PDB file of N, CA, C and O in Angstrom, chain B, residues numbered from 101:
ATOM      1  N   MET B 101    -130.353  97.755 -47.969  1.00  0.00           N
ATOM      2  CA  MET B 101    -130.505  98.022 -49.092  1.00  0.00           C
ATOM      3  C   MET B 101    -132.245  98.301 -49.386  1.00  0.00           C
ATOM      4  O   MET B 101    -133.063  97.805 -48.612  1.00  0.00           O
ATOM      5  N   LYS B 102    -132.570  98.911 -50.254  1.00  0.00           N
ATOM      6  CA  LYS B 102    -134.159  99.062 -50.493  1.00  0.00           C
ATOM      7  C   LYS B 102    -134.407  97.976 -51.667  1.00  0.00           C
ATOM      8  O   LYS B 102    -133.549  97.476 -52.395  1.00  0.00           O
ATOM      9  N   TYR B 103    -135.661  97.764 -51.665  1.00  0.00           N
ATOM     10  CA  TYR B 103    -136.172  96.887 -52.689  1.00  0.00           C
ATOM     11  C   TYR B 103    -137.021  97.902 -53.720  1.00  0.00           C
ATOM     12  O   TYR B 103    -137.512  98.955 -53.311  1.00  0.00           O
ATOM     13  N   ARG B 104    -137.131  97.443 -55.133  1.00  0.00           N
ATOM     14  CA  ARG B 104    -137.820  98.006 -56.196  1.00  0.00           C
ATOM     15  C   ARG B 104    -139.346  97.676 -56.154  1.00  0.00           C
ATOM     16  O   ARG B 104    -139.703  96.537 -56.457  1.00  0.00           O
ATOM     17  N   VAL B 105    -140.171  98.530 -55.828  1.00  0.00           N
ATOM     18  CA  VAL B 105    -141.621  97.990 -55.488  1.00  0.00           C
ATOM     19  C   VAL B 105    -142.139  98.179 -56.903  1.00  0.00           C
ATOM     20  O   VAL B 105    -141.967  99.243 -57.499  1.00  0.00           O
ATOM     21  N   VAL B 106    -142.785  97.126 -57.447  1.00  0.00           N
ATOM     22  CA  VAL B 106    -143.374  97.276 -59.111  1.00  0.00           C
ATOM     23  C   VAL B 106    -145.131  96.574 -58.656  1.00  0.00           C
ATOM     24  O   VAL B 106    -145.430  95.581 -57.992  1.00  0.00           O
ATOM     25  N   TRP B 107    -145.907  97.499 -59.285  1.00  0.00           N
ATOM     26  CA  TRP B 107    -147.249  97.172 -58.992  1.00  0.00           C
ATOM     27  C   TRP B 107    -147.645  96.652 -60.353  1.00  0.00           C
ATOM     28  O   TRP B 107    -147.510  97.430 -61.297  1.00  0.00           O
ATOM     29  N   THR B 108    -148.120  95.428 -60.580  1.00  0.00           N
ATOM     30  CA  THR B 108    -148.510  94.786 -61.850  1.00  0.00           C
ATOM     31  C   THR B 108    -149.842  95.469 -62.405  1.00  0.00           C
ATOM     32  O   THR B 108    -150.383  96.371 -61.766  1.00  0.00           O
ATOM     33  N   ALA B 109    -150.250  95.099 -63.377  1.00  0.00           N
ATOM     34  CA  ALA B 109    -151.303  95.991 -64.421  1.00  0.00           C
ATOM     35  C   ALA B 109    -152.759  95.560 -63.509  1.00  0.00           C
ATOM     36  O   ALA B 109    -153.705  96.340 -63.400  1.00  0.00           O
ATOM     37  N   ASP B 110    -152.732  94.239 -62.918  1.00  0.00           N
ATOM     38  CA  ASP B 110    -153.803  93.921 -62.310  1.00  0.00           C
ATOM     39  C   ASP B 110    -153.695  94.611 -60.744  1.00  0.00           C
ATOM     40  O   ASP B 110    -154.714  95.001 -60.174  1.00  0.00           O
ATOM     41  N   ALA B 111    -152.801  94.678 -60.332  1.00  0.00           N
ATOM     42  CA  ALA B 111    -152.634  95.758 -59.107  1.00  0.00           C
ATOM     43  C   ALA B 111    -153.072  96.866 -59.106  1.00  0.00           C
ATOM     44  O   ALA B 111    -153.938  97.293 -58.342  1.00  0.00           O
ATOM     45  N   THR B 112    -152.422  97.561 -60.118  1.00  0.00           N
ATOM     46  CA  THR B 112    -152.837  98.704 -60.619  1.00  0.00           C
ATOM     47  C   THR B 112    -154.176  98.958 -60.644  1.00  0.00           C
ATOM     48  O   THR B 112    -154.805  99.796 -59.999  1.00  0.00           O
ATOM     49  N   SER B 113    -154.655  97.964 -61.644  1.00  0.00           N
ATOM     50  CA  SER B 113    -156.339  98.417 -61.916  1.00  0.00           C
ATOM     51  C   SER B 113    -157.095  98.162 -60.833  1.00  0.00           C
ATOM     52  O   SER B 113    -158.225  98.645 -60.773  1.00  0.00           O
ATOM     53  N   ASP B 114    -156.635  97.427 -59.887  1.00  0.00           N
ATOM     54  CA  ASP B 114    -157.351  97.105 -58.772  1.00  0.00           C
ATOM     55  C   ASP B 114    -157.261  98.401 -57.610  1.00  0.00           C
ATOM     56  O   ASP B 114    -158.286  98.734 -57.015  1.00  0.00           O
ATOM     57  N   ILE B 115    -156.146  98.985 -57.388  1.00  0.00           N
ATOM     58  CA  ILE B 115    -156.195  99.869 -56.731  1.00  0.00           C
ATOM     59  C   ILE B 115    -156.696 101.463 -57.376  1.00  0.00           C
ATOM     60  O   ILE B 115    -157.005 102.438 -56.691  1.00  0.00           O
ATOM     61  N   LEU B 116    -156.673 101.403 -58.527  1.00  0.00           N
ATOM     62  CA  LEU B 116    -157.275 102.276 -59.278  1.00  0.00           C
ATOM     63  C   LEU B 116    -159.126 102.247 -58.914  1.00  0.00           C
ATOM     64  O   LEU B 116    -159.770 103.246 -58.593  1.00  0.00           O
ATOM     65  N   GLU B 117    -159.527 101.251 -59.025  1.00  0.00           N
ATOM     66  CA  GLU B 117    -160.631 100.790 -58.820  1.00  0.00           C
ATOM     67  C   GLU B 117    -161.149 101.136 -57.526  1.00  0.00           C
ATOM     68  O   GLU B 117    -162.189 101.782 -57.393  1.00  0.00           O
ATOM     69  N   LEU B 118    -160.521 100.765 -56.667  1.00  0.00           N
ATOM     70  CA  LEU B 118    -160.899 100.979 -55.008  1.00  0.00           C
ATOM     71  C   LEU B 118    -160.654 102.678 -54.816  1.00  0.00           C
ATOM     72  O   LEU B 118    -161.506 103.315 -54.196  1.00  0.00           O
ATOM     73  N   TRP B 119    -159.772 103.186 -55.229  1.00  0.00           N
ATOM     74  CA  TRP B 119    -159.795 104.591 -55.111  1.00  0.00           C
ATOM     75  C   TRP B 119    -160.905 105.321 -55.756  1.00  0.00           C
ATOM     76  O   TRP B 119    -161.460 106.249 -55.168  1.00  0.00           O
ATOM     77  N   THR B 120    -161.251 104.944 -56.935  1.00  0.00           N
ATOM     78  CA  THR B 120    -162.313 105.633 -57.537  1.00  0.00           C
ATOM     79  C   THR B 120    -163.793 105.605 -56.971  1.00  0.00           C
ATOM     80  O   THR B 120    -164.601 106.531 -57.043  1.00  0.00           O
ATOM     81  N   SER B 121    -164.025 104.150 -56.295  1.00  0.00           N
ATOM     82  CA  SER B 121    -165.177 104.072 -55.985  1.00  0.00           C
ATOM     83  C   SER B 121    -165.320 104.348 -54.320  1.00  0.00           C
ATOM     84  O   SER B 121    -166.412 104.178 -53.778  1.00  0.00           O
ATOM     85  N   SER B 122    -164.320 104.720 -53.671  1.00  0.00           N
ATOM     86  CA  SER B 122    -164.020 104.991 -52.311  1.00  0.00           C
ATOM     87  C   SER B 122    -164.520 106.490 -52.079  1.00  0.00           C
ATOM     88  O   SER B 122    -164.341 107.408 -52.879  1.00  0.00           O
ATOM     89  N   SER B 123    -165.140 106.580 -50.921  1.00  0.00           N
ATOM     90  CA  SER B 123    -165.777 108.065 -50.548  1.00  0.00           C
ATOM     91  C   SER B 123    -164.338 108.428 -49.439  1.00  0.00           C
ATOM     92  O   SER B 123    -164.614 109.464 -48.835  1.00  0.00           O
ATOM     93  N   ASP B 124    -163.432 108.084 -49.165  1.00  0.00           N
ATOM     94  CA  ASP B 124    -162.190 108.553 -48.598  1.00  0.00           C
ATOM     95  C   ASP B 124    -160.738 108.347 -49.420  1.00  0.00           C
ATOM     96  O   ASP B 124    -159.749 107.756 -48.987  1.00  0.00           O
ATOM     97  N   LYS B 125    -160.862 108.889 -50.502  1.00  0.00           N
ATOM     98  CA  LYS B 125    -159.595 108.644 -51.304  1.00  0.00           C
ATOM     99  C   LYS B 125    -158.305 108.900 -50.687  1.00  0.00           C
ATOM    100  O   LYS B 125    -157.293 108.211 -50.812  1.00  0.00           O
ATOM    101  N   ALA B 126    -158.449 109.983 -49.995  1.00  0.00           N
ATOM    102  CA  ALA B 126    -157.222 110.173 -49.221  1.00  0.00           C
ATOM    103  C   ALA B 126    -156.543 109.080 -48.401  1.00  0.00           C
ATOM    104  O   ALA B 126    -155.330 109.025 -48.196  1.00  0.00           O
ATOM    105  N   ALA B 127    -157.489 108.186 -47.940  1.00  0.00           N
ATOM    106  CA  ALA B 127    -157.219 107.383 -46.877  1.00  0.00           C
ATOM    107  C   ALA B 127    -156.592 106.036 -47.707  1.00  0.00           C
ATOM    108  O   ALA B 127    -155.760 105.268 -47.224  1.00  0.00           O
ATOM    109  N   VAL B 128    -157.163 105.930 -49.025  1.00  0.00           N
ATOM    110  CA  VAL B 128    -156.869 104.941 -50.031  1.00  0.00           C
ATOM    111  C   VAL B 128    -155.418 105.418 -50.588  1.00  0.00           C
ATOM    112  O   VAL B 128    -154.593 104.506 -50.640  1.00  0.00           O
ATOM    113  N   SER B 129    -155.064 106.434 -50.926  1.00  0.00           N
ATOM    114  CA  SER B 129    -153.918 107.188 -51.223  1.00  0.00           C
ATOM    115  C   SER B 129    -152.862 106.915 -49.944  1.00  0.00           C
ATOM    116  O   SER B 129    -151.887 106.191 -50.140  1.00  0.00           O
ATOM    117  N   ALA B 130    -153.043 107.387 -48.920  1.00  0.00           N
ATOM    118  CA  ALA B 130    -152.194 107.184 -48.007  1.00  0.00           C
ATOM    119  C   ALA B 130    -151.761 105.575 -47.839  1.00  0.00           C
ATOM    120  O   ALA B 130    -150.549 105.396 -47.965  1.00  0.00           O
ATOM    121  N   ALA B 131    -152.276 104.801 -47.668  1.00  0.00           N
ATOM    122  CA  ALA B 131    -152.637 103.460 -47.436  1.00  0.00           C
ATOM    123  C   ALA B 131    -151.671 102.959 -48.197  1.00  0.00           C
ATOM    124  O   ALA B 131    -150.689 102.516 -47.601  1.00  0.00           O
ATOM    125  N   ALA B 132    -151.696 102.896 -49.751  1.00  0.00           N
ATOM    126  CA  ALA B 132    -151.070 102.422 -50.816  1.00  0.00           C
ATOM    127  C   ALA B 132    -149.419 103.087 -50.887  1.00  0.00           C
ATOM    128  O   ALA B 132    -148.429 102.493 -51.316  1.00  0.00           O
ATOM    129  N   ARG B 133    -149.475 104.504 -50.325  1.00  0.00           N
ATOM    130  CA  ARG B 133    -148.281 104.788 -50.178  1.00  0.00           C
ATOM    131  C   ARG B 133    -147.414 104.104 -48.955  1.00  0.00           C
ATOM    132  O   ARG B 133    -146.278 103.639 -49.053  1.00  0.00           O
ATOM    133  N   LEU B 134    -148.073 104.150 -48.018  1.00  0.00           N
ATOM    134  CA  LEU B 134    -147.514 103.158 -46.994  1.00  0.00           C
ATOM    135  C   LEU B 134    -147.057 101.756 -47.096  1.00  0.00           C
ATOM    136  O   LEU B 134    -146.072 101.199 -46.613  1.00  0.00           O
ATOM    137  N   ILE B 135    -147.876 101.388 -47.736  1.00  0.00           N
ATOM    138  CA  ILE B 135    -147.485  99.806 -48.198  1.00  0.00           C
ATOM    139  C   ILE B 135    -146.447 100.153 -49.262  1.00  0.00           C
ATOM    140  O   ILE B 135    -145.457  99.478 -48.982  1.00  0.00           O
ATOM    141  N   ASP B 136    -146.265 100.701 -50.075  1.00  0.00           N
ATOM    142  CA  ASP B 136    -144.875 101.009 -50.987  1.00  0.00           C
ATOM    143  C   ASP B 136    -143.798 101.416 -50.083  1.00  0.00           C
ATOM    144  O   ASP B 136    -142.716 100.961 -50.455  1.00  0.00           O
ATOM    145  N   ARG B 137    -143.732 102.169 -48.950  1.00  0.00           N
ATOM    146  CA  ARG B 137    -142.514 102.182 -48.162  1.00  0.00           C
ATOM    147  C   ARG B 137    -142.260 100.935 -47.492  1.00  0.00           C
ATOM    148  O   ARG B 137    -141.151 100.412 -47.600  1.00  0.00           O
ATOM    149  N   VAL B 138    -143.296 100.337 -46.722  1.00  0.00           N
ATOM    150  CA  VAL B 138    -142.964  99.234 -46.155  1.00  0.00           C
ATOM    151  C   VAL B 138    -142.329  98.307 -46.683  1.00  0.00           C
ATOM    152  O   VAL B 138    -141.350  97.799 -46.134  1.00  0.00           O
ATOM    153  N   LEU B 139    -142.854  97.877 -48.016  1.00  0.00           N
ATOM    154  CA  LEU B 139    -142.422  96.948 -49.021  1.00  0.00           C
ATOM    155  C   LEU B 139    -140.934  96.974 -49.411  1.00  0.00           C
ATOM    156  O   LEU B 139    -140.093  96.076 -49.454  1.00  0.00           O
ATOM    157  N   GLU B 140    -140.863  98.614 -49.747  1.00  0.00           N
ATOM    158  CA  GLU B 140    -139.354  98.898 -50.368  1.00  0.00           C
ATOM    159  C   GLU B 140    -138.668  98.729 -49.359  1.00  0.00           C
ATOM    160  O   GLU B 140    -137.606  98.171 -49.637  1.00  0.00           O
ATOM    161  N   GLN B 141    -138.856  99.077 -47.768  1.00  0.00           N
ATOM    162  CA  GLN B 141    -137.898  98.875 -46.758  1.00  0.00           C
ATOM    163  C   GLN B 141    -137.644  97.552 -46.380  1.00  0.00           C
ATOM    164  O   GLN B 141    -136.492  97.121 -46.431  1.00  0.00           O
ATOM    165  N   GLN B 142    -138.767  96.713 -45.930  1.00  0.00           N
ATOM    166  CA  GLN B 142    -138.437  95.263 -45.156  1.00  0.00           C
ATOM    167  C   GLN B 142    -139.565  94.485 -45.747  1.00  0.00           C
ATOM    168  O   GLN B 142    -140.538  94.317 -45.012  1.00  0.00           O
ATOM    169  N   PRO B 143    -139.599  93.999 -46.909  1.00  0.00           N
ATOM    170  CA  PRO B 143    -140.832  93.243 -47.430  1.00  0.00           C
ATOM    171  C   PRO B 143    -140.809  91.834 -46.449  1.00  0.00           C
ATOM    172  O   PRO B 143    -141.866  91.431 -45.965  1.00  0.00           O
ATOM    173  N   LEU B 144    -139.761  91.258 -46.245  1.00  0.00           N
ATOM    174  CA  LEU B 144    -139.599  90.031 -45.504  1.00  0.00           C
ATOM    175  C   LEU B 144    -139.832  90.065 -43.994  1.00  0.00           C
ATOM    176  O   LEU B 144    -139.841  89.000 -43.376  1.00  0.00           O
ATOM    177  N   ASN B 145    -140.004  91.129 -43.420  1.00  0.00           N
ATOM    178  CA  ASN B 145    -140.635  91.295 -42.288  1.00  0.00           C
ATOM    179  C   ASN B 145    -142.076  92.038 -42.096  1.00  0.00           C
ATOM    180  O   ASN B 145    -142.485  92.536 -41.047  1.00  0.00           O
ATOM    181  N   GLU B 146    -142.624  92.006 -43.116  1.00  0.00           N
ATOM    182  CA  GLU B 146    -144.318  92.319 -43.097  1.00  0.00           C
ATOM    183  C   GLU B 146    -144.890  91.400 -41.886  1.00  0.00           C
ATOM    184  O   GLU B 146    -144.567  90.241 -41.627  1.00  0.00           O
ATOM    185  N   LYS B 147    -145.754  92.166 -41.267  1.00  0.00           N
ATOM    186  CA  LYS B 147    -146.289  91.428 -39.975  1.00  0.00           C
ATOM    187  C   LYS B 147    -147.088  90.108 -40.470  1.00  0.00           C
ATOM    188  O   LYS B 147    -147.212  89.103 -39.770  1.00  0.00           O
ATOM    189  N   HIS B 148    -147.599  90.249 -41.743  1.00  0.00           N
ATOM    190  CA  HIS B 148    -148.212  89.082 -42.494  1.00  0.00           C
ATOM    191  C   HIS B 148    -147.241  88.000 -42.722  1.00  0.00           C
ATOM    192  O   HIS B 148    -146.140  88.382 -43.120  1.00  0.00           O
ATOM    193  N   GLU B 149    -147.367  87.019 -42.594  1.00  0.00           N
ATOM    194  CA  GLU B 149    -146.330  85.830 -42.945  1.00  0.00           C
ATOM    195  C   GLU B 149    -146.186  85.750 -44.363  1.00  0.00           C
ATOM    196  O   GLU B 149    -147.068  85.765 -45.222  1.00  0.00           O
ATOM    197  N   VAL B 150    -144.634  85.640 -44.513  1.00  0.00           N
ATOM    198  CA  VAL B 150    -144.330  85.599 -46.111  1.00  0.00           C
ATOM    199  C   VAL B 150    -143.830  84.162 -46.099  1.00  0.00           C
ATOM    200  O   VAL B 150    -143.094  83.621 -45.274  1.00  0.00           O
ATOM    201  N   ILE B 151    -144.392  83.664 -47.196  1.00  0.00           N
ATOM    202  CA  ILE B 151    -144.099  82.278 -47.334  1.00  0.00           C
ATOM    203  C   ILE B 151    -143.499  81.831 -48.594  1.00  0.00           C
ATOM    204  O   ILE B 151    -144.318  81.890 -49.511  1.00  0.00           O
ATOM    205  N   ASP B 152    -142.347  81.406 -48.947  1.00  0.00           N
ATOM    206  CA  ASP B 152    -141.933  81.032 -50.262  1.00  0.00           C
ATOM    207  C   ASP B 152    -141.638  82.510 -51.226  1.00  0.00           C
ATOM    208  O   ASP B 152    -141.494  82.380 -52.441  1.00  0.00           O
ATOM    209  N   GLY B 153    -141.584  83.530 -50.751  1.00  0.00           N
ATOM    210  CA  GLY B 153    -141.449  84.998 -51.382  1.00  0.00           C
ATOM    211  C   GLY B 153    -142.749  85.562 -51.447  1.00  0.00           C
ATOM    212  O   GLY B 153    -142.755  86.725 -51.851  1.00  0.00           O
ATOM    213  N   PHE B 154    -144.070  84.973 -51.109  1.00  0.00           N
ATOM    214  CA  PHE B 154    -145.341  85.341 -51.274  1.00  0.00           C
ATOM    215  C   PHE B 154    -146.027  86.064 -50.010  1.00  0.00           C
ATOM    216  O   PHE B 154    -146.043  85.283 -49.058  1.00  0.00           O
ATOM    217  N   GLY B 155    -146.448  86.983 -49.784  1.00  0.00           N
ATOM    218  CA  GLY B 155    -146.920  87.620 -48.648  1.00  0.00           C
ATOM    219  C   GLY B 155    -148.316  88.751 -48.941  1.00  0.00           C
ATOM    220  O   GLY B 155    -148.870  89.017 -50.008  1.00  0.00           O
ATOM    221  N   THR B 156    -148.569  89.205 -47.699  1.00  0.00           N
ATOM    222  CA  THR B 156    -149.878  90.099 -47.698  1.00  0.00           C
ATOM    223  C   THR B 156    -149.426  90.825 -46.764  1.00  0.00           C
ATOM    224  O   THR B 156    -148.920  90.466 -45.701  1.00  0.00           O
ATOM    225  N   ALA B 157    -149.705  92.398 -47.371  1.00  0.00           N
ATOM    226  CA  ALA B 157    -149.760  93.435 -46.720  1.00  0.00           C
ATOM    227  C   ALA B 157    -151.150  94.069 -46.457  1.00  0.00           C
ATOM    228  O   ALA B 157    -152.024  93.995 -47.322  1.00  0.00           O
ATOM    229  N   VAL B 158    -151.409  94.822 -45.025  1.00  0.00           N
ATOM    230  CA  VAL B 158    -152.737  95.133 -44.928  1.00  0.00           C
ATOM    231  C   VAL B 158    -152.646  96.648 -44.035  1.00  0.00           C
ATOM    232  O   VAL B 158    -152.328  96.621 -42.846  1.00  0.00           O
ATOM    233  N   ARG B 159    -152.915  97.773 -44.644  1.00  0.00           N
ATOM    234  CA  ARG B 159    -153.059  98.962 -43.975  1.00  0.00           C
ATOM    235  C   ARG B 159    -154.146  99.465 -44.533  1.00  0.00           C
ATOM    236  O   ARG B 159    -154.265  99.724 -45.731  1.00  0.00           O
ATOM    237  N   VAL B 160    -154.989  99.621 -43.662  1.00  0.00           N
ATOM    238  CA  VAL B 160    -156.524  99.797 -43.739  1.00  0.00           C
ATOM    239  C   VAL B 160    -156.585 101.326 -44.302  1.00  0.00           C
ATOM    240  O   VAL B 160    -155.925 102.190 -43.724  1.00  0.00           O
ATOM    241  N   PRO B 161    -157.326 101.627 -45.352  1.00  0.00           N
ATOM    242  CA  PRO B 161    -158.331 100.612 -45.912  1.00  0.00           C
ATOM    243  C   PRO B 161    -158.132  99.510 -47.236  1.00  0.00           C
ATOM    244  O   PRO B 161    -159.059  98.997 -47.863  1.00  0.00           O
ATOM    245  N   VAL B 162    -156.687  99.302 -47.472  1.00  0.00           N
ATOM    246  CA  VAL B 162    -156.098  98.448 -48.523  1.00  0.00           C
ATOM    247  C   VAL B 162    -155.163  97.234 -48.029  1.00  0.00           C
ATOM    248  O   VAL B 162    -154.398  97.245 -47.065  1.00  0.00           O
ATOM    249  N   GLY B 163    -155.349  96.464 -48.691  1.00  0.00           N
ATOM    250  CA  GLY B 163    -154.805  95.232 -48.672  1.00  0.00           C
ATOM    251  C   GLY B 163    -154.356  94.875 -50.021  1.00  0.00           C
ATOM    252  O   GLY B 163    -155.029  95.007 -51.044  1.00  0.00           O
ATOM    253  N   VAL B 164    -152.933  94.322 -49.923  1.00  0.00           N
ATOM    254  CA  VAL B 164    -152.433  93.627 -51.292  1.00  0.00           C
ATOM    255  C   VAL B 164    -151.750  92.367 -50.834  1.00  0.00           C
ATOM    256  O   VAL B 164    -151.442  92.200 -49.654  1.00  0.00           O
ATOM    257  N   ASP B 165    -151.470  91.306 -51.965  1.00  0.00           N
ATOM    258  CA  ASP B 165    -150.697  90.201 -52.079  1.00  0.00           C
ATOM    259  C   ASP B 165    -149.386  90.815 -53.046  1.00  0.00           C
ATOM    260  O   ASP B 165    -149.434  91.668 -53.932  1.00  0.00           O
ATOM    261  N   PHE B 166    -148.223  90.049 -52.525  1.00  0.00           N
ATOM    262  CA  PHE B 166    -147.270  90.595 -53.245  1.00  0.00           C
ATOM    263  C   PHE B 166    -146.011  89.058 -53.307  1.00  0.00           C
ATOM    264  O   PHE B 166    -146.150  87.886 -52.959  1.00  0.00           O
ATOM    265  N   ARG B 167    -145.253  89.552 -53.705  1.00  0.00           N
ATOM    266  CA  ARG B 167    -144.139  88.207 -54.400  1.00  0.00           C
ATOM    267  C   ARG B 167    -142.796  89.246 -54.149  1.00  0.00           C
ATOM    268  O   ARG B 167    -142.736  90.413 -54.539  1.00  0.00           O
ATOM    269  N   VAL B 168    -141.937  88.646 -53.535  1.00  0.00           N
ATOM    270  CA  VAL B 168    -140.716  88.883 -53.313  1.00  0.00           C
ATOM    271  C   VAL B 168    -139.800  88.313 -54.232  1.00  0.00           C
ATOM    272  O   VAL B 168    -139.815  87.088 -54.352  1.00  0.00           O
ATOM    273  N   ASP B 169    -138.755  89.200 -55.112  1.00  0.00           N
ATOM    274  CA  ASP B 169    -137.649  88.339 -55.779  1.00  0.00           C
ATOM    275  C   ASP B 169    -136.326  89.045 -55.099  1.00  0.00           C
ATOM    276  O   ASP B 169    -135.857  90.160 -55.330  1.00  0.00           O
ATOM    277  N   ASN B 170    -135.909  88.095 -54.244  1.00  0.00           N
ATOM    278  CA  ASN B 170    -134.731  88.804 -53.207  1.00  0.00           C
ATOM    279  C   ASN B 170    -133.745  88.799 -54.213  1.00  0.00           C
ATOM    280  O   ASN B 170    -133.271  89.929 -54.323  1.00  0.00           O
ATOM    281  N   GLY B 171    -133.159  87.855 -55.119  1.00  0.00           N
ATOM    282  CA  GLY B 171    -132.195  88.085 -55.707  1.00  0.00           C
ATOM    283  C   GLY B 171    -132.015  89.359 -56.476  1.00  0.00           C
ATOM    284  O   GLY B 171    -130.911  89.902 -56.507  1.00  0.00           O
ATOM    285  N   ASN B 172    -133.052  89.855 -57.094  1.00  0.00           N
ATOM    286  CA  ASN B 172    -132.716  91.214 -57.991  1.00  0.00           C
ATOM    287  C   ASN B 172    -133.570  92.358 -57.086  1.00  0.00           C
ATOM    288  O   ASN B 172    -133.877  93.466 -57.527  1.00  0.00           O
ATOM    289  N   ARG B 173    -133.903  91.851 -55.684  1.00  0.00           N
ATOM    290  CA  ARG B 173    -134.564  93.015 -54.966  1.00  0.00           C
ATOM    291  C   ARG B 173    -135.430  93.887 -55.537  1.00  0.00           C
ATOM    292  O   ARG B 173    -135.239  95.072 -55.814  1.00  0.00           O
ATOM    293  N   VAL B 174    -136.597  93.079 -55.727  1.00  0.00           N
ATOM    294  CA  VAL B 174    -137.777  93.692 -56.404  1.00  0.00           C
ATOM    295  C   VAL B 174    -139.064  93.153 -55.721  1.00  0.00           C
ATOM    296  O   VAL B 174    -139.051  91.945 -55.484  1.00  0.00           O
ATOM    297  N   VAL B 175    -140.095  93.803 -55.391  1.00  0.00           N
ATOM    298  CA  VAL B 175    -141.247  93.393 -54.808  1.00  0.00           C
ATOM    299  C   VAL B 175    -142.586  93.737 -55.855  1.00  0.00           C
ATOM    300  O   VAL B 175    -142.921  94.866 -56.215  1.00  0.00           O
ATOM    301  N   PHE B 176    -143.135  92.658 -56.172  1.00  0.00           N
ATOM    302  CA  PHE B 176    -144.135  92.786 -57.136  1.00  0.00           C
ATOM    303  C   PHE B 176    -145.299  92.646 -56.158  1.00  0.00           C
ATOM    304  O   PHE B 176    -145.494  91.780 -55.305  1.00  0.00           O
ATOM    305  N   VAL B 177    -146.211  93.993 -56.585  1.00  0.00           N
ATOM    306  CA  VAL B 177    -147.338  93.825 -55.987  1.00  0.00           C
ATOM    307  C   VAL B 177    -148.777  92.972 -56.965  1.00  0.00           C
ATOM    308  O   VAL B 177    -149.306  93.427 -57.979  1.00  0.00           O
ATOM    309  N   LEU B 178    -149.031  92.015 -56.449  1.00  0.00           N
ATOM    310  CA  LEU B 178    -149.914  91.431 -57.480  1.00  0.00           C
ATOM    311  C   LEU B 178    -151.532  91.619 -57.478  1.00  0.00           C
ATOM    312  O   LEU B 178    -152.253  91.367 -58.443  1.00  0.00           O
ATOM    313  N   ALA B 179    -151.961  92.103 -56.235  1.00  0.00           N
ATOM    314  CA  ALA B 179    -153.621  92.367 -56.152  1.00  0.00           C
ATOM    315  C   ALA B 179    -153.473  93.472 -55.085  1.00  0.00           C
ATOM    316  O   ALA B 179    -152.558  93.718 -54.300  1.00  0.00           O
ATOM    317  N   ALA B 180    -154.831  94.140 -55.339  1.00  0.00           N
ATOM    318  CA  ALA B 180    -155.081  95.059 -53.970  1.00  0.00           C
ATOM    319  C   ALA B 180    -156.351  94.790 -53.610  1.00  0.00           C
ATOM    320  O   ALA B 180    -156.970  94.208 -54.501  1.00  0.00           O
ATOM    321  N   TRP B 181    -156.990  95.013 -52.582  1.00  0.00           N
ATOM    322  CA  TRP B 181    -158.211  94.926 -52.265  1.00  0.00           C
ATOM    323  C   TRP B 181    -158.487  95.907 -51.148  1.00  0.00           C
ATOM    324  O   TRP B 181    -157.609  96.417 -50.452  1.00  0.00           O
ATOM    325  N   GLN B 182    -159.999  96.160 -51.021  1.00  0.00           N
ATOM    326  CA  GLN B 182    -160.476  96.894 -49.792  1.00  0.00           C
ATOM    327  C   GLN B 182    -160.298  96.234 -48.612  1.00  0.00           C
ATOM    328  O   GLN B 182    -160.581  95.041 -48.714  1.00  0.00           O
ATOM    329  N   ILE B 183    -159.883  96.617 -47.386  1.00  0.00           N
ATOM    330  CA  ILE B 183    -160.135  96.082 -45.769  1.00  0.00           C
ATOM    331  C   ILE B 183    -161.000  97.266 -45.205  1.00  0.00           C
ATOM    332  O   ILE B 183    -161.068  98.449 -45.539  1.00  0.00           O
ATOM    333  N   THR B 184    -161.589  96.587 -44.306  1.00  0.00           N
ATOM    334  CA  THR B 184    -162.429  97.540 -43.228  1.00  0.00           C
ATOM    335  C   THR B 184    -162.171  97.307 -41.982  1.00  0.00           C
ATOM    336  O   THR B 184    -161.724  96.271 -41.490  1.00  0.00           O
ATOM    337  N   ASP B 185    -162.541  98.571 -41.322  1.00  0.00           N
ATOM    338  CA  ASP B 185    -162.516  98.467 -39.983  1.00  0.00           C
ATOM    339  C   ASP B 185    -162.942  97.727 -39.096  1.00  0.00           C
ATOM    340  O   ASP B 185    -162.362  97.680 -38.011  1.00  0.00           O
ATOM    341  N   ASP B 186    -163.982  97.028 -39.341  1.00  0.00           N
ATOM    342  CA  ASP B 186    -165.097  96.320 -38.711  1.00  0.00           C
ATOM    343  C   ASP B 186    -164.253  95.113 -37.805  1.00  0.00           C
ATOM    344  O   ASP B 186    -164.880  94.302 -37.123  1.00  0.00           O
TER     345      ASP B 186
END
C-alpha cells in the first residue's frame, strides 16, 4: 500500500529556491521526483536510518528530511537542501 507524500510549505520553498538557483534544473526536478516515488513506496526502508518516524532521503543533488505518519500512511517532507557529488 502506498503512502501519500506531502511537502510542507517550508520544504516546498526550499526545493523551489534550490531549483531556481541551480544550473541543472533538470537534475533537481528528477531528484525530487525520485524522492517522491521512494517515499511513496517504502519510506521506512530508505537507506538513511529512520528513527521514531523521522528520516533523511538523499538523491543527488537533493536531500530531504521527512516524517512518517504510519497510521495515516502519510509522509511529510519537512525540508530540502542541495547535495553535491564531492
